[in-house]
N, CA, C and O atoms as a MOPAC input file, in Angstrom:
PM7 MOZYME 1SCF
protein

 N      0.82500 1    -1.18400 1     0.00000 1
 C      0.00000 1     0.00000 1     0.00000 1
 C      0.87400 1     1.25400 1     0.00000 1
 O      0.56500 1     2.24200 1    -0.66600 1
 N      1.97800 1     1.19500 1     0.76400 1
 C      2.84500 1     2.35400 1     0.83800 1
 C      3.46500 1     2.66200 1    -0.52100 1
 O      3.56900 1     3.82500 1    -0.91100 1
 N      3.87800 1     1.61300 1    -1.24500 1
 C      4.48700 1     1.82100 1    -2.55800 1
 C      3.49700 1     2.43500 1    -3.53400 1
 O      3.87200 1     3.25300 1    -4.37500 1
 N      2.24800 1     2.04700 1    -3.42600 1
 C      1.22400 1     2.62600 1    -4.29500 1
 C      1.07900 1     4.11000 1    -4.00000 1
 O      1.03400 1     4.92500 1    -4.92200 1
 N      1.00500 1     4.46800 1    -2.71600 1
 C      0.89200 1     5.88000 1    -2.34300 1
 C      2.10900 1     6.67800 1    -2.80400 1
 O      1.97200 1     7.79600 1    -3.29900 1
 N      3.29200 1     6.10300 1    -2.64200 1
 C      4.50800 1     6.79400 1    -3.08900 1
 C      4.51300 1     6.98100 1    -4.60500 1
 O      4.89900 1     8.04200 1    -5.09600 1
 N      4.09300 1     5.96900 1    -5.34000 1
 C      4.06600 1     6.07200 1    -6.80000 1
 C      3.05200 1     7.11600 1    -7.25700 1
 O      3.34100 1     7.92100 1    -8.14200 1
 N      1.87600 1     7.10400 1    -6.65900 1
 C      0.85400 1     8.09200 1    -7.03700 1
 C      1.31000 1     9.49000 1    -6.66800 1
 O      1.10300 1    10.42800 1    -7.43800 1
 N      1.92800 1     9.64900 1    -5.50500 1
 C      2.43000 1    10.96800 1    -5.09500 1
 C      3.50600 1    11.46200 1    -6.06000 1
 O      3.53500 1    12.64300 1    -6.40600 1
 N      4.38600 1    10.56600 1    -6.49400 1
 C      5.43200 1    10.96500 1    -7.43600 1
 C      4.83900 1    11.35900 1    -8.78400 1
 O      5.27000 1    12.34000 1    -9.39000 1
 N      3.86400 1    10.60700 1    -9.24900 1
 C      3.22300 1    10.93300 1   -10.53100 1
 C      2.48400 1    12.26500 1   -10.44000 1
 O      2.60800 1    13.10700 1   -11.33000 1
 N      1.71600 1    12.45700 1    -9.37100 1
 C      0.98600 1    13.72200 1    -9.21100 1
 C      1.93200 1    14.91100 1    -9.06800 1
 O      1.67300 1    15.98200 1    -9.61800 1
 N      3.01700 1    14.72700 1    -8.33700 1
 C      3.99200 1    15.80800 1    -8.18900 1
 C      4.65200 1    16.15200 1    -9.51600 1
 O      4.82500 1    17.32700 1    -9.84100 1
 N      5.02400 1    15.12200 1   -10.29000 1
 C      5.62800 1    15.36600 1   -11.59800 1
 C      4.67700 1    16.04400 1   -12.55800 1
 O      5.07500 1    16.93800 1   -13.30500 1
 N      3.41200 1    15.62200 1   -12.54200 1
 C      2.42400 1    16.26900 1   -13.40000 1
 C      2.17300 1    17.71800 1   -12.98000 1
 O      1.92400 1    18.58500 1   -13.81800 1
 N      2.24100 1    17.95900 1   -11.70000 1
 C      2.06400 1    19.32500 1   -11.21000 1
 C      3.18600 1    20.23600 1   -11.68600 1
 O      2.94000 1    21.35400 1   -12.14000 1
 N      4.41300 1    19.75300 1   -11.57900 1
 C      5.56200 1    20.53800 1   -12.05000 1
 C      5.48500 1    20.74400 1   -13.55500 1
 O      5.71800 1    21.84600 1   -14.05200 1
 N      5.15600 1    19.67400 1   -14.28200 1
 C      5.05000 1    19.78500 1   -15.73700 1
 C      3.92000 1    20.72600 1   -16.14300 1
 O      4.06500 1    21.50900 1   -17.08200 1
 N      2.79300 1    20.64900 1   -15.43300 1
 C      1.67100 1    21.54400 1   -15.74100 1
 C      2.00000 1    22.99000 1   -15.44900 1
 O      1.63900 1    23.87700 1   -16.22300 1
 N      2.67700 1    23.24000 1   -14.35200 1
 C      3.07600 1    24.61300 1   -14.03400 1
 C      4.06800 1    25.16900 1   -15.03500 1
 O      3.97000 1    26.33200 1   -15.42700 1
 N      5.01900 1    24.35200 1   -15.45000 1
 C      5.99700 1    24.80000 1   -16.44900 1
 C      5.32800 1    25.02800 1   -17.80200 1
 O      5.64500 1    25.98500 1   -18.50900 1
 N      4.40500 1    24.14500 1   -18.15000 1
 C      3.68300 1    24.30100 1   -19.41200 1
 C      2.85900 1    25.58400 1   -19.40700 1
 O      2.80100 1    26.29700 1   -20.40900 1
 N      2.23200 1    25.86900 1   -18.28700 1
 C      1.41600 1    27.07900 1   -18.19500 1
 C      2.27300 1    28.33200 1   -18.27500 1
 O      1.90400 1    29.30100 1   -18.94000 1
 N      3.41200 1    28.31400 1   -17.60000 1
 C      4.22600 1    29.53100 1   -17.56900 1
 C      4.97100 1    29.77700 1   -18.87900 1
 O      5.33900 1    30.91600 1   -19.16300 1
 N      5.20000 1    28.75000 1   -19.67400 1
 C      5.95400 1    28.94200 1   -20.91100 1
 C      5.07500 1    28.89000 1   -22.16000 1
 O      5.13800 1    29.79300 1   -22.99400 1
 N      4.26700 1    27.85900 1   -22.29900 1
 C      3.52700 1    27.66100 1   -23.53800 1
 C      2.17900 1    28.38200 1   -23.54400 1
 O      1.73700 1    28.85900 1   -24.58900 1
 N      1.54100 1    28.46200 1   -22.41000 1
 C      0.20300 1    29.05600 1   -22.37400 1
 C      0.20300 1    30.53100 1   -21.99900 1
 O     -0.85300 1    31.16200 1   -21.97200 1
 N      1.36200 1    31.08000 1   -21.71500 1
 C      1.43400 1    32.46400 1   -21.25200 1
 C      0.85700 1    33.44100 1   -22.27200 1
 O      0.20300 1    34.41400 1   -21.89600 1
 N      1.09000 1    33.19300 1   -23.54400 1
 C      0.61500 1    34.10100 1   -24.59000 1
 C     -0.79400 1    33.76200 1   -25.06300 1
 O     -1.43800 1    34.59400 1   -25.70100 1
 N     -1.29000 1    32.55800 1   -24.76600 1
 C     -2.58100 1    32.11900 1   -25.27700 1
 C     -3.73100 1    32.30800 1   -24.29600 1
 O     -4.89100 1    32.35300 1   -24.70700 1
 N     -3.42800 1    32.41700 1   -23.01600 1
 C     -4.46600 1    32.57900 1   -22.00000 1
 C     -4.45100 1    33.98700 1   -21.44100 1
 O     -3.42900 1    34.67200 1   -21.45500 1
 N     -5.59500 1    34.39800 1   -20.95400 1
 C     -5.65400 1    35.69400 1   -20.27200 1
 C     -5.01300 1    35.54000 1   -18.89800 1
 O     -4.73600 1    34.42800 1   -18.45000 1
 N     -4.78500 1    36.65500 1   -18.24800 1
 C     -4.16100 1    36.61700 1   -16.91800 1
 C     -5.03400 1    35.85900 1   -15.92300 1
 O     -4.52000 1    35.12800 1   -15.07500 1
 N     -6.34300 1    36.02900 1   -16.02200 1
 C     -7.26000 1    35.34100 1   -15.12400 1
 C     -7.23000 1    33.83000 1   -15.36800 1
 O     -7.18900 1    33.05500 1   -14.41300 1
 N     -7.24900 1    33.40700 1   -16.61700 1
 C     -7.20500 1    31.98700 1   -16.94400 1
 C     -5.87500 1    31.35800 1   -16.53500 1
 O     -5.83600 1    30.22400 1   -16.05800 1
 N     -4.80700 1    32.09100 1   -16.72200 1
 C     -3.48800 1    31.60300 1   -16.32600 1
 C     -3.40000 1    31.45000 1   -14.81000 1
 O     -2.79100 1    30.50400 1   -14.31200 1
 N     -3.99800 1    32.36500 1   -14.09300 1
 C     -4.01900 1    32.28300 1   -12.63400 1
 C     -4.80000 1    31.05600 1   -12.17100 1
 O     -4.39300 1    30.37100 1   -11.23300 1
 N     -5.91900 1    30.78400 1   -12.83300 1
 C     -6.72200 1    29.60800 1   -12.49100 1
 C     -5.93300 1    28.33300 1   -12.75600 1
 O     -5.95500 1    27.41100 1   -11.94000 1
 N     -5.23500 1    28.26900 1   -13.88600 1
 C     -4.43800 1    27.09800 1   -14.23100 1
 C     -3.31400 1    26.89100 1   -13.22000 1
 O     -3.06800 1    25.76500 1   -12.78600 1
 N     -2.63700 1    27.96400 1   -12.84700 1
 C     -1.55100 1    27.85800 1   -11.87200 1
 C     -2.06800 1    27.45100 1   -10.49500 1
 O     -1.39800 1    26.70900 1    -9.77700 1
 N     -3.25100 1    27.92800 1   -10.12400 1
 C     -3.85700 1    27.52100 1    -8.85500 1
 C     -4.16000 1    26.02700 1    -8.86200 1
 O     -3.93800 1    25.34500 1    -7.86200 1
 N     -4.66400 1    25.51500 1    -9.97600 1
 C     -4.92400 1    24.08400 1   -10.10000 1
 C     -3.64900 1    23.26000 1    -9.98000 1
 O     -3.63300 1    22.21800 1    -9.32400 1
 N     -2.58100 1    23.73100 1   -10.61500 1
 C     -1.29800 1    23.02600 1   -10.52600 1
 C     -0.75800 1    23.06800 1    -9.09600 1
 O     -0.18200 1    22.08900 1    -8.62300 1
 N     -0.94000 1    24.18600 1    -8.41200 1
 C     -0.48300 1    24.30700 1    -7.02700 1
 C     -1.26000 1    23.36700 1    -6.11000 1
 O     -0.67600 1    22.69500 1    -5.25900 1
 N     -2.59400 1    23.32300 1    -6.29100 1
 C     -3.40200 1    22.42300 1    -5.46500 1
 C     -3.06600 1    20.96400 1    -5.73500 1
 O     -3.10500 1    20.13900 1    -4.82200 1
 N     -2.73600 1    20.64000 1    -6.97700 1
 C     -2.32900 1    19.27600 1    -7.27100 1
 C     -1.02800 1    18.93800 1    -6.55400 1
 O     -0.85800 1    17.81000 1    -6.09100 1
 N     -0.11100 1    19.89100 1    -6.45300 1
 C      1.13300 1    19.65700 1    -5.71600 1
 C      0.85400 1    19.48100 1    -4.22500 1
 O      1.48300 1    18.65000 1    -3.57100 1
 N     -0.08000 1    20.25400 1    -3.69000 1
 C     -0.44300 1    20.08200 1    -2.28400 1
 C     -0.98500 1    18.68000 1    -2.03800 1
 O     -0.65000 1    18.05300 1    -1.03300 1
 N     -1.81400 1    18.18700 1    -2.94300 1
 C     -2.35600 1    16.84500 1    -2.78800 1
 C     -1.25900 1    15.78700 1    -2.92000 1
 O     -1.28500 1    14.77800 1    -2.21500 1
 N     -0.31400 1    16.00600 1    -3.80000 1
 C      0.80300 1    15.06600 1    -3.94000 1
 C      1.63200 1    15.03400 1    -2.65500 1
 O      2.03600 1    13.96200 1    -2.20500 1
 N      1.88500 1    16.19600 1    -2.06900 1
 C      2.64100 1    16.24300 1    -0.81800 1
 C      1.87000 1    15.60500 1     0.33200 1
 O      2.46000 1    14.94000 1     1.18300 1
 N      0.55000 1    15.80500 1     0.35900 1
 C     -0.26500 1    15.18000 1     1.40000 1
 C     -0.24700 1    13.65900 1     1.25700 1
 O     -0.17000 1    12.94100 1     2.25400 1
 N     -0.31700 1    13.17200 1     0.02900 1
 C     -0.26300 1    11.73500 1    -0.19100 1
 C      1.10900 1    11.17400 1     0.17200 1
 O      1.21100 1    10.06000 1     0.68400 1
 N      2.14800 1    11.93300 1    -0.08900 1
 C      3.49500 1    11.53500 1     0.31500 1
 C      3.59400 1    11.45700 1     1.83500 1
 O      4.20200 1    10.53200 1     2.37300 1
 N      3.00000 1    12.42300 1     2.52300 1
 C      3.00600 1    12.40500 1     3.98800 1
 C      2.24900 1    11.19500 1     4.52300 1
 O      2.67400 1    10.58100 1     5.50100 1
 N      1.13200 1    10.85000 1     3.89000 1
 C      0.38000 1     9.66600 1     4.30900 1
 C      1.23100 1     8.41000 1     4.13400 1
 O      1.25200 1     7.54100 1     5.00600 1
 N      1.92900 1     8.31800 1     3.00700 1
 C      2.78000 1     7.15000 1     2.76600 1
 C      3.89500 1     7.06400 1     3.80300 1
 O      4.20800 1     5.97800 1     4.29000 1
 N      4.49300 1     8.19900 1     4.14100 1
 C      5.57200 1     8.18900 1     5.13100 1
 C      5.04800 1     7.87400 1     6.52900 1
 O      5.70500 1     7.16500 1     7.29200 1
 N      3.88400 1     8.39100 1     6.86700 1
 C      3.29100 1     8.06700 1     8.16500 1
 C      2.88900 1     6.60100 1     8.22800 1
 O      3.01400 1     5.96600 1     9.27500 1
 N      2.40700 1     6.06100 1     7.11200 1
 C      2.05200 1     4.65000 1     7.06700 1
 C      3.28800 1     3.79300 1     7.26000 1
 O      3.23500 1     2.77500 1     7.95100 1
 N      4.39500 1     4.19000 1     6.66200 1
 C      5.65000 1     3.46600 1     6.82200 1
 C      6.10300 1     3.50400 1     8.27500 1
 O      6.48400 1     2.47900 1     8.84000 1
 N      6.06200 1     4.67300 1     8.87000 1
 C      6.48400 1     4.81100 1    10.26800 1
 C      5.57700 1     4.00100 1    11.18500 1
 O      6.05600 1     3.38200 1    12.13500 1
 N      4.28400 1     3.99800 1    10.91700 1
 C      3.34900 1     3.23900 1    11.73600 1
 C      3.59900 1     1.75100 1    11.58900 1
 O      3.56700 1     1.01300 1    12.57400 1
 N      3.84800 1     1.30200 1    10.35700 1
 C      4.11500 1    -0.12000 1    10.15300 1
 C      5.40600 1    -0.54100 1    10.82600 1
 O      5.47600 1    -1.61600 1    11.42100 1
 N      6.42500 1     0.29300 1    10.73600 1
 C      7.69700 1    -0.04100 1    11.37200 1
 C      7.53600 1    -0.07700 1    12.88900 1
 O      8.00500 1    -1.00300 1    13.55000 1
 N      6.87500 1     0.93100 1    13.42900 1
 C      6.68600 1     0.96500 1    14.88200 1
 C      5.75600 1    -0.15500 1    15.34000 1
 O      5.93400 1    -0.70700 1    16.42600 1
 N      4.76900 1    -0.49000 1    14.51800 1
 C      3.80800 1    -1.51700 1    14.89400 1
 C      4.36000 1    -2.92800 1    14.82300 1
 O      3.88300 1    -3.81400 1    15.53200 1
 N      5.36100 1    -3.15200 1    13.97600 1
 C      5.89000 1    -4.50900 1    13.85100 1
 C      7.22800 1    -4.68300 1    14.55200 1
 O      7.46800 1    -5.72800 1    15.15600 1
 N      8.08800 1    -3.70500 1    14.48900 1
 C      9.41200 1    -3.84200 1    15.08900 1
 C      9.34400 1    -3.74900 1    16.61300 1
 O     10.09500 1    -4.43100 1    17.31100 1
 N      8.46300 1    -2.92400 1    17.12100 1
 C      8.35200 1    -2.76400 1    18.56900 1
 C      7.99600 1    -4.05100 1    19.29300 1
 O      8.70900 1    -4.45200 1    20.21200 1
 N      6.90600 1    -4.70900 1    18.90200 1
 C      6.56200 1    -5.96300 1    19.59600 1
 C      7.59800 1    -7.06100 1    19.41900 1
 O      7.82000 1    -7.85000 1    20.33700 1
 N      8.23300 1    -7.12800 1    18.26400 1
 C      9.22100 1    -8.18700 1    18.05100 1
 C     10.45000 1    -7.98100 1    18.92300 1
 O     10.85500 1    -8.88200 1    19.65700 1
 N     11.04300 1    -6.79300 1    18.84100 1
 C     12.24300 1    -6.56200 1    19.63900 1
 C     11.89400 1    -6.34100 1    21.10300 1
 O     12.65000 1    -6.72700 1    21.99400 1
 N     10.74700 1    -5.72000 1    21.34900 1
 C     10.32600 1    -5.50300 1    22.73600 1
 C     10.04000 1    -6.80200 1    23.45300 1
 O     10.32900 1    -6.94200 1    24.64100 1
 N      9.46900 1    -7.76300 1    22.72600 1
 C      9.20900 1    -9.07400 1    23.33300 1
 C     10.49400 1    -9.77900 1    23.72100 1
 O     10.56800 1   -10.41500 1    24.77200 1
 N     11.51200 1    -9.66600 1    22.86700 1
 C     12.80200 1   -10.26400 1    23.18600 1
 C     13.44200 1    -9.61400 1    24.39100 1
 O     13.99700 1   -10.30300 1    25.24600 1
 N     13.37500 1    -8.30600 1    24.47100 1
 C     13.93700 1    -7.59600 1    25.62900 1
 C     13.18200 1    -7.95500 1    26.90500 1
 O     13.78500 1    -8.13000 1    27.96400 1
 N     11.85500 1    -8.06300 1    26.79500 1
 C     11.05100 1    -8.42000 1    27.95900 1
 C     11.41400 1    -9.82600 1    28.45300 1
 O     11.51900 1   -10.06300 1    29.65600 1
 N     11.60200 1   -10.74000 1    27.51700 1
 C     11.95100 1   -12.10500 1    27.90200 1
 C     13.33600 1   -12.15100 1    28.54500 1
 O     13.54600 1   -12.87200 1    29.52000 1
 N     14.28000 1   -11.38200 1    27.99900 1
 C     15.63100 1   -11.37500 1    28.58000 1
 C     15.62100 1   -10.83000 1    29.99700 1
 O     16.35700 1   -11.32600 1    30.85000 1
 N     14.80900 1    -9.83000 1    30.26400 1
 C     14.79900 1    -9.21600 1    31.58100 1
 C     13.92100 1    -9.98400 1    32.56700 1
 O     14.22800 1   -10.03600 1    33.75800 1
 N     12.84500 1   -10.57300 1    32.08700 1
 C     11.87700 1   -11.17900 1    33.00800 1
 C     11.71400 1   -12.67600 1    32.81500 1
 O     10.81700 1   -13.27800 1    33.40600 1
 N     12.56400 1   -13.28700 1    31.99900 1
 C     12.43200 1   -14.71000 1    31.72200 1
 C     12.53800 1   -15.57400 1    32.96400 1
 O     11.78100 1   -16.53300 1    33.11400 1
 N     13.46300 1   -15.25300 1    33.85800 1
 C     13.62700 1   -16.04300 1    35.08000 1
 C     12.44400 1   -15.87800 1    36.02400 1
 O     12.10300 1   -16.79300 1    36.77300 1
 N     11.83100 1   -14.71800 1    35.98000 1
 C     10.71200 1   -14.43600 1    36.87000 1
 C      9.50500 1   -15.29000 1    36.51200 1
 O      8.80500 1   -15.78500 1    37.39500 1
 N      9.25600 1   -15.46700 1    35.19000 1
 C      8.06600 1   -16.19900 1    34.76600 1
 C      8.29700 1   -17.69200 1    34.57000 1
 O      7.35800 1   -18.40900 1    34.22600 1
 N      9.45900 1   -18.15800 1    34.76700 1
 C      9.58900 1   -19.59400 1    34.58700 1
 C     10.96200 1   -19.99100 1    34.40100 1
 O     11.24400 1   -21.17700 1    34.23400 1

C-alpha cells in the first residue's frame, strides 16, 4: 500500500511541475491573466495533494515499522529481563 501511495504521489507531483511549467511557458501568450491564474492555482493544489499523499505514505511506513518492530524486539527484551521471573 505504501508503494502505491509513493508512486501516485510521485506521478501527481511530476504532473504538477510539468503543468506549471507548461502554463508559464507555452500558455502564457494564449491565455488571459485570469485563466493563467486559475491554471496555476490548479497546478499548485495538485502539488499540495501530492505532498499530502506523500506524507500519508511516510506516516504509514512509520506506523508499520513501529507496529511490527516494537513488539518483536520488545518481546525479546522483555523475555531477557523477566524470563527467570516467569519460569
